C-alpha positions as CSV (number, residue, x, y, z in Angstrom):
1,M,22.0,-11.3,-21.4
2,N,18.4,-11.6,-20.5
3,S,16.8,-9.6,-17.7
4,T,13.3,-8.8,-16.7
5,A,12.5,-5.2,-16.3
6,I,10.9,-4.3,-13.0
7,P,8.6,-1.3,-13.2
8,W,9.4,1.4,-10.7
9,K,6.7,3.1,-8.7
10,V,6.9,6.7,-7.6
11,L,4.6,8.3,-5.0
12,S,4.8,11.7,-3.5
13,S,2.8,14.3,-1.5
14,Q,3.0,17.3,0.7
15,V,2.2,17.3,4.5
16,T,1.6,20.1,6.9
17,S,1.4,19.7,10.7
18,S,0.9,22.5,13.1
19,V,-0.6,23.7,16.4
20,L,-4.0,22.8,14.8
21,T,-2.9,19.1,14.5
22,E,-4.0,16.9,17.4
23,G,-1.1,16.1,19.7
24,W,1.3,18.8,18.4
25,N,3.7,19.4,21.2
26,L,6.5,21.5,19.6
27,A,5.0,24.9,20.4
28,T,5.6,24.7,24.2
29,T,8.9,24.7,26.0
30,D,7.9,22.6,29.0
31,A,11.0,20.4,28.6
32,D,14.2,21.0,30.4
33,E,17.0,23.0,28.7
34,G,18.5,20.9,25.9
35,Q,15.7,18.3,26.0
36,T,14.4,17.1,22.6
37,R,10.7,17.2,21.7
38,S,9.3,15.3,18.7
39,F,6.1,14.9,16.8
40,T,5.4,11.9,14.6
41,V,3.4,12.1,11.4
42,E,2.1,8.8,10.1
43,V,2.2,8.7,6.3
44,L,0.3,5.9,4.5
45,F,0.9,5.3,0.8
46,D,-2.1,5.3,-1.5
47,S,-1.0,1.9,-2.7
48,A,1.5,-0.5,-1.4
49,F,5.0,-1.1,-2.9
50,A,6.2,-4.6,-3.7
51,S,9.1,-4.1,-1.3
52,V,10.4,-1.3,1.0
53,P,10.9,1.9,-1.0
54,V,13.5,4.6,-0.6
55,V,11.8,7.6,1.0
56,H,13.2,11.2,0.6
57,L,11.9,14.1,2.8
58,G,12.3,17.8,2.0
59,L,11.4,20.5,4.4
60,T,9.4,23.2,2.5
61,G,8.2,25.5,5.3
62,F,8.1,26.2,9.0
63,D,6.7,28.7,11.5
64,M,8.8,29.3,14.6
65,D,8.8,31.8,17.3
66,Q,11.4,34.5,16.4
67,R,12.5,35.1,20.0
68,D,14.2,31.7,20.1
69,S,16.9,29.9,18.1
70,S,15.5,28.0,15.1
71,R,16.1,24.3,15.6
72,L,14.3,21.7,13.5
73,T,15.0,18.2,12.2
74,L,13.0,16.0,9.9
75,K,13.6,12.3,9.6
76,A,11.9,9.3,8.0
77,A,11.6,6.2,10.2
78,N,9.9,2.8,10.2
79,I,9.6,2.7,6.4
80,T,7.5,-0.2,5.1
81,E,5.8,-1.1,1.9
82,Y,2.7,0.6,3.2
83,G,4.0,3.9,4.6
84,F,6.4,5.5,7.0
85,E,6.7,7.9,10.0
86,A,8.0,11.4,9.5
87,I,9.5,12.6,12.8
88,V,9.7,16.4,13.3
89,S,11.9,17.4,16.2
90,T,13.2,20.4,18.0
91,W,15.0,21.0,21.3
92,S,15.8,23.4,24.1
93,N,13.6,26.6,24.1
94,T,12.6,26.6,20.4
95,R,8.9,26.9,19.7
96,V,7.7,25.4,16.4
97,Y,4.1,26.3,15.4
98,A,4.1,24.5,12.1
99,A,6.2,22.3,9.8
100,E,5.6,21.5,6.1
101,F,7.4,18.9,4.1
102,N,7.2,17.0,0.8
103,W,8.0,13.3,0.6
104,L,8.9,11.1,-2.3
105,A,8.9,7.3,-2.3
106,I,10.5,5.2,-5.0
107,G,10.6,1.5,-5.3
108,P,9.3,-1.6,-7.1
């Protein structure tokens, strides 16, 4: 059996977004009760993949107002060979002042 080995590429980094980041909208509770608020972080790879990689996100830290329930989600969206969007979301009266995450992209 003959097969050609395809080298795998692995890229990773750490990202922090907070009230100091332009457009951060998760520290206020202007939305109606139960409404979702999201902030999108655009992540660009240092070098492009040959095809769309698998992206894994890991939440490593957050700063939230202790008077409210802690509600936070982190999702990868719109993944391409060149990068992806990380979407940090909260809802209801939760105030998020900062979110920190690591990402790992693996592909050819």
